[in-house]
DOROLUM-884953 format. One line per 4 residues: number of its first residue (from 1); their letters; for each residue y negated, x, z negated of N, C-alpha, C, O. Coordinates in Angstrom, 2 decimals. Example, Ala and Ser with C-alpha at 12.3 -4.5 7.8 and 13.67 -1.06 7.14 Angstrom:
REM DOROLUM-884953
1) as) 5.69 13.19 -7.80 4.50 12.30 -7.80 3.30 13.20 -7.80 3.32 14.24 -8.46  2.25 12.85 -7.08 1.06 13.67 -7.14 -0.03 12.90 -7.87 -1.14 13.41 -8.04
***
This chain:
REM DOROLUM-884953
1) xxxx) 1.19 0.84 0.00 0.00 0.00 0.00 -1.24 0.88 0.00 -1.26 1.94 -0.63  -2.28 0.44 0.70 -3.51 1.21 0.79 -4.26 1.17 -0.55 -4.12 0.23 -1.33  -5.04 2.22 -0.79 -5.96 2.24 -1.92 -7.31 1.70 -1.43 -7.94 2.30 -0.56  -7.74 0.58 -2.01 -8.93 -0.11 -1.52 -9.91 -0.32 -2.66 -9.53 -0.75 -3.75
5) xxxx) -11.17 -0.01 -2.40 -12.24 -0.22 -3.37 -13.38 -0.96 -2.69 -13.95 -0.47 -1.72  -13.69 -2.14 -3.20 -14.79 -2.95 -2.67 -15.99 -2.79 -3.60 -15.90 -3.07 -4.79  -17.12 -2.35 -3.04 -18.33 -2.14 -3.84 -19.39 -3.16 -3.43 -19.79 -3.24 -2.27  -19.84 -3.94 -4.43 -20.86 -4.97 -4.17 -21.47 -5.40 -5.49 -21.01 -5.03 -6.57
9) xxxx) -22.53 -6.19 -5.38 -23.19 -6.73 -6.56 -22.21 -7.54 -7.43 -21.21 -8.06 -6.93  -22.52 -7.63 -8.71 -21.66 -8.37 -9.64 -21.96 -9.86 -9.56 -22.48 -10.47 -10.50  -21.60 -10.44 -8.43 -21.74 -11.89 -8.23 -20.51 -12.41 -7.51 -19.86 -11.69 -6.75  -20.19 -13.68 -7.76 -19.13 -14.35 -7.01 -19.76 -14.99 -5.78 -19.99 -16.20 -5.75
13) xxxx) -20.04 -14.19 -4.79 -20.71 -14.68 -3.60 -21.17 -13.51 -2.75 -20.72 -12.38 -2.92  -22.07 -13.82 -1.82 -22.60 -12.78 -0.96 -21.61 -12.31 0.09 -20.56 -12.92 0.29  -21.95 -11.21 0.74 -21.16 -10.73 1.87 -19.80 -10.18 1.48 -18.89 -10.11 2.32  -19.64 -9.79 0.22 -18.35 -9.22 -0.19 -17.32 -10.28 -0.54 -16.12 -10.01 -0.50
17) xxxx) -17.77 -11.48 -0.89 -16.84 -12.48 -1.40 -15.76 -12.87 -0.38 -14.60 -12.98 -0.77  -16.09 -13.09 0.90 -15.00 -13.38 1.85 -14.01 -12.22 1.99 -12.83 -12.45 2.23  -14.49 -10.98 1.83 -13.59 -9.82 1.87 -12.66 -9.85 0.68 -11.45 -9.65 0.82  -13.21 -10.10 -0.50 -12.38 -10.20 -1.71 -11.34 -11.31 -1.56 -10.18 -11.14 -1.93
21) xxxx) -11.79 -12.45 -1.02 -10.87 -13.58 -0.85 -9.75 -13.26 0.13 -8.59 -13.59 -0.10  -10.10 -12.60 1.24 -9.08 -12.22 2.22 -8.07 -11.26 1.61 -6.86 -11.39 1.85  -8.54 -10.30 0.83 -7.63 -9.36 0.17 -6.73 -10.09 -0.83 -5.55 -9.78 -0.94  -7.28 -11.05 -1.54 -6.48 -11.84 -2.48 -5.41 -12.64 -1.74 -4.25 -12.68 -2.16
25) xxxx) -5.80 -13.26 -0.63 -4.83 -14.03 0.16 -3.74 -13.13 0.73 -2.59 -13.55 0.89  -4.10 -11.90 1.01 -3.14 -10.91 1.51 -2.19 -10.45 0.42 -1.10 -9.94 0.71  -2.58 -10.63 -0.83 -1.78 -10.13 -1.94 -1.98 -8.64 -2.16 -1.13 -7.96 -2.73  -3.11 -8.14 -1.69 -3.42 -6.71 -1.76 -4.24 -6.40 -3.01 -5.32 -6.96 -3.21
29) xxxx) -3.72 -5.52 -3.86 -4.50 -5.06 -5.00 -5.68 -4.24 -4.51 -5.57 -3.50 -3.53  -6.81 -4.38 -5.18 -7.98 -3.58 -4.82 -8.86 -3.40 -6.04 -8.83 -4.20 -6.97  -9.65 -2.32 -6.02 -10.62 -2.08 -7.08 -11.88 -2.86 -6.74 -12.52 -2.61 -5.72  -12.22 -3.79 -7.60 -13.38 -4.65 -7.38 -14.57 -4.05 -8.12 -14.85 -4.42 -9.25
33) xxxx) -15.25 -3.11 -7.47 -16.36 -2.40 -8.11 -17.63 -3.22 -7.99 -18.25 -3.30 -6.93  -18.02 -3.82 -9.09 -19.21 -4.66 -9.13 -20.30 -3.94 -9.93 -20.02 -3.29 -10.94  -21.54 -4.05 -9.47 -22.64 -3.39 -10.16 -23.81 -4.34 -10.32 -23.92 -5.34 -9.61  -24.68 -4.02 -11.25 -25.86 -4.83 -11.52 -26.94 -4.55 -10.48 -26.96 -3.48 -9.87
37) xxxx) -27.82 -5.51 -10.27 -28.89 -5.35 -9.29 -29.76 -4.13 -9.62 -30.27 -3.46 -8.72  -29.91 -3.85 -10.91 -30.72 -2.71 -11.32 -30.11 -1.37 -10.91 -30.81 -0.36 -10.86  -28.82 -1.36 -10.60 -28.13 -0.14 -10.19 -28.15 0.08 -8.69 -27.71 1.13 -8.21  -28.66 -0.88 -7.94 -28.55 -0.82 -6.49 -29.27 0.38 -5.89 -28.78 1.00 -4.95
41) xxxx) -30.44 0.71 -6.43 -31.21 1.84 -5.88 -30.38 3.12 -5.87 -30.48 3.93 -4.95  -29.57 3.30 -6.91 -28.73 4.50 -6.99 -27.48 4.34 -6.12 -27.08 5.28 -5.43  -26.86 3.16 -6.16 -25.64 2.91 -5.39 -25.89 3.10 -3.90 -25.06 3.68 -3.20  -27.03 2.61 -3.42 -27.28 2.63 -1.98 -27.40 4.04 -1.43 -27.19 4.25 -0.23
45) xxxx) -27.72 5.00 -2.28 -27.82 6.39 -1.82 -26.48 6.92 -1.32 -26.44 7.84 -0.50  -25.41 6.34 -1.81 -24.08 6.79 -1.41 -23.47 5.97 -0.30 -22.27 6.08 -0.03  -24.29 5.14 0.37 -23.78 4.32 1.48 -24.43 4.77 2.79 -25.54 5.30 2.77  -23.76 4.57 3.91 -24.30 5.06 5.20 -25.64 4.46 5.58 -26.48 5.16 6.15
49) xxxx) -25.86 3.17 5.29 -27.07 2.49 5.75 -27.91 1.93 4.61 -28.83 1.14 4.83  -27.59 2.35 3.38 -28.32 1.82 2.24 -28.01 0.36 1.96 -28.83 -0.36 1.40  -26.82 -0.07 2.37 -26.44 -1.48 2.26 -25.05 -1.61 1.64 -24.24 -0.68 1.68  -24.81 -2.77 1.08 -23.47 -3.15 0.62 -23.15 -4.52 1.20 -24.06 -5.27 1.55
53) xxxx) -21.86 -4.87 1.32 -20.71 -4.17 0.76 -20.30 -2.94 1.56 -20.55 -2.83 2.76  -19.65 -2.04 0.85 -18.89 -0.98 1.49 -17.49 -1.02 0.90 -17.30 -1.39 -0.26  -16.53 -0.64 1.71 -15.13 -0.62 1.27 -14.57 0.77 1.52 -14.66 1.31 2.62  -13.99 1.33 0.47 -13.27 2.59 0.63 -11.81 2.26 0.90 -11.14 1.61 0.10
57) xxxx) -11.34 2.72 2.04 -9.97 2.45 2.48 -9.25 3.79 2.59 -9.45 4.55 3.53  -8.40 4.05 1.58 -7.74 5.36 1.50 -8.74 6.50 1.60 -8.50 7.50 2.28  -9.88 6.34 0.90 -10.87 7.39 0.83 -11.92 7.37 1.92 -12.92 8.08 1.83  -11.70 6.56 2.96 -12.67 6.46 4.06 -13.62 5.29 3.79 -13.17 4.17 3.55
61) xxxx) -14.92 5.55 3.83 -15.90 4.50 3.56 -16.18 3.70 4.84 -16.58 4.25 5.86  -15.96 2.40 4.76 -16.13 1.49 5.90 -17.24 0.50 5.57 -17.33 0.00 4.45  -18.09 0.21 6.57 -19.19 -0.73 6.38 -19.00 -1.94 7.31 -18.01 -2.03 8.03  -19.96 -2.84 7.28 -20.04 -4.03 8.14 -19.08 -5.13 7.69 -17.87 -5.07 7.91
65) xxxx) -19.65 -6.13 7.05 -18.84 -7.16 6.38 -17.97 -7.96 7.34 -16.83 -8.25 7.01  -18.48 -8.32 8.51 -17.65 -9.10 9.44 -16.48 -8.29 9.97 -15.38 -8.82 10.13  -16.70 -7.00 10.24 -15.61 -6.15 10.69 -14.53 -6.06 9.61 -13.33 -6.10 9.91  -14.95 -5.93 8.36 -14.00 -5.86 7.25 -13.28 -7.20 7.06 -12.08 -7.23 6.79
69) xxxx) -14.02 -8.30 7.21 -13.38 -9.62 7.13 -12.30 -9.77 8.19 -11.21 -10.26 7.90  -12.59 -9.34 9.40 -11.60 -9.45 10.47 -10.38 -8.58 10.19 -9.24 -9.00 10.39  -10.63 -7.37 9.73 -9.54 -6.42 9.49 -8.56 -6.96 8.45 -7.36 -7.02 8.69  -9.10 -7.37 7.31 -8.22 -7.88 6.26 -7.74 -9.30 6.58 -6.64 -9.70 6.18
73) xxxx) -8.59 -10.07 7.29 -8.19 -11.41 7.68 -6.99 -11.41 8.60 -6.10 -12.25 8.47  -6.96 -10.47 9.53 -5.80 -10.36 10.44 -4.54 -10.07 9.65 -3.49 -10.66 9.91  -4.63 -9.17 8.68 -3.46 -8.82 7.89 -2.98 -9.98 7.03 -1.79 -10.11 6.75  -3.93 -10.82 6.61 -3.59 -11.95 5.73 -3.22 -13.20 6.51 -2.93 -14.23 5.90
77) xxxx) -3.22 -13.13 7.85 -2.92 -14.31 8.66 -4.07 -15.30 8.69 -3.86 -16.50 8.89  -5.29 -14.79 8.47 -6.48 -15.66 8.43 -7.38 -15.46 9.64 -8.57 -15.78 9.59  -6.82 -14.94 10.72 -7.61 -14.72 11.94 -6.78 -15.16 13.13 -5.60 -14.80 13.22  -7.36 -15.93 14.05 -6.57 -16.48 15.16 -6.03 -15.40 16.09 -6.69 -14.39 16.35
81) xxxx) -4.83 -15.62 16.59 -4.25 -14.72 17.59 -4.72 -15.12 19.00 -4.83 -14.27 19.88  -5.00 -16.40 19.20 -5.50 -16.88 20.48 -6.94 -16.39 20.68 -7.77 -16.51 19.78  -7.22 -15.84 21.85 -8.54 -15.24 22.10 -9.68 -16.24 21.98 -10.73 -15.91 21.43  -9.49 -17.45 22.48 -10.57 -18.44 22.42 -10.82 -18.88 20.98 -11.97 -19.01 20.56
85) xxxx) -9.75 -19.12 20.24 -9.91 -19.51 18.84 -10.54 -18.38 18.03 -11.31 -18.62 17.10  -10.21 -17.14 18.40 -10.84 -15.98 17.75 -12.33 -15.95 18.05 -13.14 -15.61 17.18  -12.69 -16.31 19.28 -14.10 -16.39 19.66 -14.84 -17.42 18.81 -15.94 -17.15 18.33  -14.23 -18.59 18.63 -14.85 -19.63 17.80 -15.00 -19.16 16.36 -16.01 -19.43 15.71
89) xxxx) -14.00 -18.46 15.87 -14.04 -17.91 14.52 -15.20 -16.91 14.39 -15.97 -16.97 13.43  -15.30 -16.01 15.36 -16.36 -14.99 15.33 -17.74 -15.62 15.43 -18.69 -15.18 14.76  -17.85 -16.64 16.26 -19.14 -17.30 16.43 -19.65 -17.85 15.10 -20.81 -17.66 14.74  -18.78 -18.53 14.37 -19.16 -19.10 13.08 -19.51 -17.99 12.09 -20.48 -18.10 11.34
93) xxxx) -18.72 -16.93 12.08 -19.01 -15.81 11.17 -20.39 -15.22 11.45 -21.12 -14.88 10.52  -20.72 -15.08 12.72 -22.02 -14.50 13.07 -23.18 -15.45 12.74 -24.27 -14.99 12.40  -22.95 -16.75 12.84 -23.98 -17.72 12.43 -24.25 -17.58 10.93 -25.40 -17.60 10.50  -23.19 -17.44 10.15 -23.38 -17.25 8.70 -24.13 -15.94 8.43 -24.96 -15.89 7.51
97) xxxx) -23.86 -14.90 9.22 -24.60 -13.65 9.07 -26.09 -13.85 9.39 -26.95 -13.28 8.73  -26.38 -14.66 10.41 -27.78 -14.97 10.72 -28.48 -15.60 9.52 -29.61 -15.24 9.18  -27.79 -16.54 8.88 -28.35 -17.17 7.68 -28.57 -16.13 6.59 -29.61 -16.12 5.93  -27.58 -15.26 6.39 -27.66 -14.23 5.35 -28.85 -13.31 5.59 -29.57 -12.96 4.65
101) xxxx) -29.06 -12.92 6.85 -30.18 -12.04 7.17 -31.52 -12.69 6.83 -32.41 -12.04 6.29  -31.65 -13.97 7.15 -32.90 -14.66 6.88 -33.17 -14.76 5.38 -34.30 -14.59 4.93  -32.12 -15.04 4.62 -32.29 -15.14 3.18 -32.53 -13.76 2.56 -33.35 -13.61 1.66  -31.81 -12.77 3.04 -31.95 -11.41 2.49 -33.36 -10.88 2.65 -33.84 -10.11 1.81
105) xxxx) -34.02 -11.28 3.72 -35.39 -10.80 3.98 -36.38 -11.27 2.91 -37.48 -10.73 2.80  -35.98 -12.27 2.12 -36.88 -12.80 1.08 -36.53 -12.28 -0.31 -37.23 -12.59 -1.28  -35.48 -11.50 -0.44 -34.95 -11.15 -1.75 -35.87 -10.26 -2.59 -35.81 -10.30 -3.82  -36.71 -9.49 -1.94 -37.61 -8.61 -2.71 -38.97 -9.26 -2.96 -39.84 -8.65 -3.58
109) xxxx) -39.17 -10.48 -2.48 -40.44 -11.18 -2.65 -40.53 -11.82 -4.03 -39.52 -12.09 -4.68  -41.76 -12.07 -4.46 -41.99 -12.76 -5.73 -43.16 -13.73 -5.57 -43.89 -13.70 -4.59  -43.30 -14.58 -6.56 -44.48 -15.45 -6.65 -44.69 -16.34 -5.44 -43.74 -16.92 -4.90  -45.95 -16.45 -5.03 -46.32 -17.34 -3.94 -45.74 -16.87 -2.60 -45.43 -17.70 -1.74
113) xxxx) -45.59 -15.55 -2.43 -45.01 -15.04 -1.18 -43.57 -15.51 -1.04 -43.16 -15.91 0.05  -42.82 -15.47 -2.13 -41.44 -15.95 -2.11 -41.39 -17.45 -1.85 -40.61 -17.92 -1.02  -42.23 -18.19 -2.56 -42.25 -19.64 -2.41 -42.55 -20.02 -0.95 -41.87 -20.87 -0.38  -43.55 -19.40 -0.37 -43.93 -19.70 1.01 -42.82 -19.35 1.99 -42.50 -20.13 2.88
117) xxxx) -42.23 -18.16 1.82 -41.18 -17.71 2.74 -39.95 -18.61 2.66 -39.36 -18.97 3.68  -39.57 -18.98 1.44 -38.38 -19.82 1.27 -38.62 -21.23 1.81 -37.74 -21.83 2.42  -39.83 -21.76 1.60 -40.12 -23.09 2.11 -40.10 -23.11 3.64 -39.69 -24.09 4.26  -40.55 -22.00 4.23 -40.51 -21.90 5.69 -39.09 -21.72 6.23 -38.84 -21.96 7.41
121) xxxx) -38.18 -21.31 5.37 -36.78 -21.13 5.78 -36.01 -22.45 5.86 -34.97 -22.53 6.52  -36.51 -23.46 5.18 -35.74 -24.72 5.11 -35.46 -25.28 6.50 -34.35 -25.74 6.77  -36.45 -25.25 7.40 -36.26 -25.81 8.75 -35.19 -25.03 9.54 -34.27 -25.66 10.07  -35.28 -23.69 9.64 -34.22 -22.98 10.37 -32.86 -23.10 9.69 -31.84 -23.18 10.38
125) xxxx) -32.81 -23.11 8.36 -31.53 -23.30 7.67 -30.92 -24.64 8.03 -29.72 -24.75 8.23  -31.77 -25.67 8.10 -31.30 -27.00 8.48 -30.68 -26.97 9.87 -29.64 -27.60 10.11  -31.31 -26.26 10.80 -30.77 -26.14 12.16 -29.39 -25.50 12.14 -28.47 -25.99 12.79  -29.25 -24.41 11.40 -27.95 -23.73 11.31 -26.89 -24.63 10.67 -25.77 -24.71 11.16
129) xxxx) -27.26 -25.29 9.59 -26.28 -26.12 8.88 -25.82 -27.29 9.74 -24.64 -27.63 9.75  -26.75 -27.91 10.45 -26.37 -29.02 11.32 -25.46 -28.54 12.45 -24.53 -29.24 12.85  -25.75 -27.34 12.97 -24.89 -26.79 14.02 -23.49 -26.54 13.48 -22.50 -26.86 14.14  -23.39 -25.96 12.29 -22.07 -25.71 11.69 -21.31 -27.02 11.47 -20.11 -27.09 11.74
133) xxxx) -22.00 -28.03 11.00 -21.35 -29.33 10.79 -20.84 -29.91 12.10 -19.74 -30.46 12.17  -21.66 -29.78 13.15 -21.25 -30.29 14.46 -20.07 -29.51 15.02 -19.15 -30.09 15.60  -20.09 -28.19 14.83 -18.98 -27.36 15.29 -17.69 -27.72 14.54 -16.62 -27.80 15.14  -17.81 -27.92 13.23 -16.66 -28.31 12.43 -16.08 -29.64 12.92 -14.86 -29.77 13.09
137) xxxx) -16.95 -30.61 13.16 -16.51 -31.92 13.64 -15.82 -31.79 15.00 -14.79 -32.41 15.23  -16.39 -31.00 15.87 -15.83 -30.81 17.21 -14.44 -30.18 17.15 -13.60 -30.44 18.02  -14.20 -29.37 16.14 -12.90 -28.71 15.99 -11.89 -29.56 15.22 -10.79 -29.10 14.92  -12.27 -30.78 14.91 -11.32 -31.67 14.24 -11.74 -32.08 12.84 -11.12 -32.96 12.24
141) xxxx) -12.78 -31.44 12.31 -13.34 -31.86 11.04 -12.79 -31.17 9.80 -13.32 -31.37 8.71  -11.74 -30.38 9.95 -11.15 -29.74 8.77 -11.43 -28.25 8.69 -11.81 -27.74 7.64  -11.23 -27.55 9.81 -11.42 -26.10 9.84 -12.20 -25.71 11.09 -12.29 -26.47 12.05  -12.77 -24.51 11.06 -13.66 -24.08 12.15 -12.93 -23.51 13.36 -13.51 -23.44 14.44
145) xxxx) -11.69 -23.10 13.19 -10.94 -22.54 14.32 -9.45 -22.63 14.04 -9.02 -22.56 12.89  -8.68 -22.78 15.10 -7.22 -22.67 15.03 -6.55 -23.75 14.19 -5.36 -23.64 13.89  -7.30 -24.79 13.82 -6.76 -25.90 13.02 -6.13 -25.45 11.71 -5.17 -26.05 11.23  -6.68 -24.37 11.13 -6.16 -23.87 9.86 -7.22 -23.00 9.20 -8.25 -22.69 9.80
149) xxxx) -6.96 -22.61 7.97 -7.89 -21.76 7.24 -8.00 -20.39 7.90 -6.99 -19.72 8.13  -9.23 -19.97 8.20 -9.49 -18.64 8.72 -10.65 -18.02 7.95 -11.25 -18.65 7.08  -10.94 -16.77 8.29 -12.06 -16.12 7.62 -13.39 -16.78 7.93 -14.35 -16.63 7.17  -13.49 -17.51 9.03 -14.70 -18.28 9.31 -14.92 -19.31 8.21 -16.05 -19.52 7.76
153) xxxx) -13.86 -19.97 7.79 -13.95 -20.95 6.70 -14.38 -20.28 5.40 -15.15 -20.85 4.63  -13.87 -19.09 5.16 -14.23 -18.37 3.93 -15.72 -18.02 3.93 -16.39 -18.13 2.91  -16.22 -17.59 5.09 -17.64 -17.24 5.19 -18.52 -18.46 4.93 -19.49 -18.37 4.17  -18.20 -19.59 5.55 -19.00 -20.80 5.37 -18.88 -21.29 3.93 -19.88 -21.69 3.33
157) xxxx) -17.69 -21.28 3.38 -17.43 -21.69 2.01 -18.33 -20.94 1.03 -18.96 -21.55 0.16  -18.40 -19.63 1.16 -19.22 -18.81 0.27 -20.70 -19.12 0.45 -21.44 -19.22 -0.53  -21.13 -19.27 1.70 -22.53 -19.58 1.97 -22.94 -20.94 1.40 -24.00 -21.06 0.79  -22.12 -21.95 1.60 -22.44 -23.29 1.12 -22.51 -23.30 -0.41 -23.38 -23.96 -0.99
161) xxxx) -21.60 -22.57 -1.05 -21.66 -22.46 -2.51 -22.99 -21.86 -2.94 -23.62 -22.34 -3.89  -23.41 -20.81 -2.26 -24.64 -20.10 -2.61 -25.86 -21.01 -2.45 -26.73 -21.04 -3.31  -25.91 -21.73 -1.34 -27.06 -22.60 -1.08 -27.20 -23.70 -2.12 -28.31 -24.16 -2.40  -26.10 -24.12 -2.69 -26.14 -25.18 -3.68 -26.14 -24.71 -5.13 -26.10 -25.52 -6.05
165) xxxx) -26.17 -23.39 -5.32 -25.98 -22.83 -6.66 -27.22 -22.89 -7.55 -27.11 -22.81 -8.77  -28.40 -23.05 -6.94 -29.63 -22.98 -7.72 -30.14 -21.57 -7.90 -31.18 -21.36 -8.52  -29.42 -20.58 -7.35 -29.84 -19.18 -7.47 -30.97 -18.84 -6.50 -31.64 -17.82 -6.66  -31.17 -19.68 -5.48 -32.19 -19.41 -4.47 -33.41 -20.27 -4.75 -33.49 -21.42 -4.31
169) xxxx) -34.36 -19.71 -5.46 -35.57 -20.45 -5.80 -36.25 -20.97 -4.52 -36.33 -20.28 -3.51  -36.72 -22.21 -4.61 -37.48 -22.87 -3.54 -36.62 -23.29 -2.34 -37.15 -23.75 -1.33  -35.30 -23.14 -2.46 -34.38 -23.73 -1.49 -33.73 -24.92 -2.19 -33.05 -24.73 -3.20  -33.92 -26.13 -1.70 -33.37 -27.30 -2.39 -31.85 -27.19 -2.56 -31.13 -26.90 -1.60
173) xxxx) -31.37 -27.42 -3.77 -29.92 -27.34 -4.01 -29.16 -28.45 -3.28 -27.94 -28.37 -3.12  -29.89 -29.47 -2.84 -29.25 -30.58 -2.11 -29.36 -30.40 -0.59 -29.07 -31.33 0.16  -29.78 -29.22 -0.13 -30.02 -29.03 1.30 -28.77 -29.32 2.13 -28.85 -30.02 3.14  -27.63 -28.80 1.72 -26.40 -29.04 2.47 -26.02 -30.51 2.40 -25.69 -31.12 3.42
177) xxxx) -26.09 -31.07 1.22 -25.75 -32.49 1.04 -26.63 -33.38 1.91 -26.16 -34.36 2.49  -27.91 -33.05 1.99 -28.85 -33.89 2.72 -28.77 -33.71 4.24 -29.05 -34.65 4.99  -28.39 -32.52 4.69 -28.45 -32.23 6.13 -27.10 -32.10 6.80 -26.98 -32.35 8.00  -26.07 -31.70 6.04 -24.76 -31.44 6.64 -23.66 -31.73 5.63 -22.94 -30.82 5.23
181) xxxx) -23.52 -33.00 5.21 -22.52 -33.33 4.17 -21.10 -32.97 4.56 -20.24 -32.81 3.70  -20.84 -32.86 5.86 -19.49 -32.46 6.31 -19.10 -31.10 5.72 -17.92 -30.83 5.50  -20.11 -30.26 5.48 -19.83 -28.93 4.95 -19.44 -28.98 3.47 -18.76 -28.08 2.98  -19.87 -30.01 2.76 -19.44 -30.17 1.38 -17.98 -30.59 1.32 -17.22 -30.14 0.46
185) xxxx) -17.58 -31.46 2.23 -16.17 -31.85 2.32 -15.32 -30.63 2.67 -14.23 -30.44 2.14  -15.85 -29.79 3.57 -15.15 -28.56 3.94 -15.05 -27.63 2.72 -13.99 -27.04 2.49  -16.12 -27.51 1.96 -16.09 -26.68 0.76 -14.99 -27.14 -0.20 -14.24 -26.32 -0.73  -14.90 -28.44 -0.41 -13.87 -28.98 -1.29 -12.47 -28.71 -0.75 -11.54 -28.46 -1.52
189) xxxx) -12.33 -28.76 0.56 -11.03 -28.48 1.18 -10.61 -27.03 0.95 -9.46 -26.75 0.60  -11.55 -26.12 1.14 -11.24 -24.70 0.92 -10.98 -24.44 -0.56 -10.07 -23.70 -0.91  -11.79 -25.04 -1.42 -11.62 -24.87 -2.87 -10.23 -25.30 -3.33 -9.66 -24.70 -4.24  -9.69 -26.33 -2.69 -8.38 -26.86 -3.10 -7.21 -26.06 -2.55 -6.07 -26.30 -2.95
193) xxxx) -7.46 -25.12 -1.64 -6.39 -24.26 -1.13 -5.79 -23.48 -2.30 -6.52 -22.92 -3.12  -4.48 -23.44 -2.37 -3.82 -22.85 -3.55 -4.18 -21.38 -3.76 -4.35 -20.94 -4.89  -4.31 -20.63 -2.67 -4.63 -19.20 -2.82 -6.08 -19.00 -3.25 -6.37 -18.11 -4.06  -6.97 -19.82 -2.72 -8.37 -19.73 -3.12 -8.52 -20.16 -4.58 -9.24 -19.54 -5.35
197) xxxx) -7.82 -21.22 -4.93 -7.87 -21.73 -6.31 -7.36 -20.67 -7.29 -7.92 -20.50 -8.38  -6.30 -19.96 -6.91 -5.74 -18.95 -7.81 -6.67 -17.76 -7.98 -6.64 -17.10 -9.02  -7.50 -17.48 -6.98 -8.46 -16.38 -7.10 -9.50 -16.68 -8.17 -9.86 -15.81 -8.96  -9.98 -17.91 -8.19 -11.01 -18.28 -9.14 -10.43 -18.76 -10.48 -11.14 -18.88 -11.47
201) x) -9.12 -19.03 -10.49 -8.47 -19.51 -11.71 -8.24 -18.41 -12.70 -7.70 -18.66 -13.78
***
């Protein structure tokens, strides 16, 4: 078995969470290195791009969360073998990354600048969420690709949890419920998966 170390903030969410979930579904032991936000300035010095997550795989440091999701997702049977279904999976993953980038750009803001930036994000977030809901419906309403749980579902699951968590000041916690309720049903479906449930249990 490989020696794996996942380094990310000490939160149940963000870009590392789908990687952690894929590793759990794979049954792969890994070192879950979590650090406080105050430690990030020092941690980032040891990363290629000053960003996390990073994963050490048998001593080799690997970056890029979607690439890591695909790598471990394939091993865990969470990535489609059919090329078109893989395309649909990738498309959804990249949409979630677009959302992450927009939110990340506001993370160092405070006060009125943060309030203004987050309020301006509500409209584009609504567009993304409605698109995801429509894509989910088009694929049958349960999963985003291949008619089964994939890493695309894990990415959306983590994002929807984050948007409703109350951790994002000035983003309404009811945004998903109000604009894309299909994604809440999807969240509940993923939450009820036995492997996902055992990770959080």
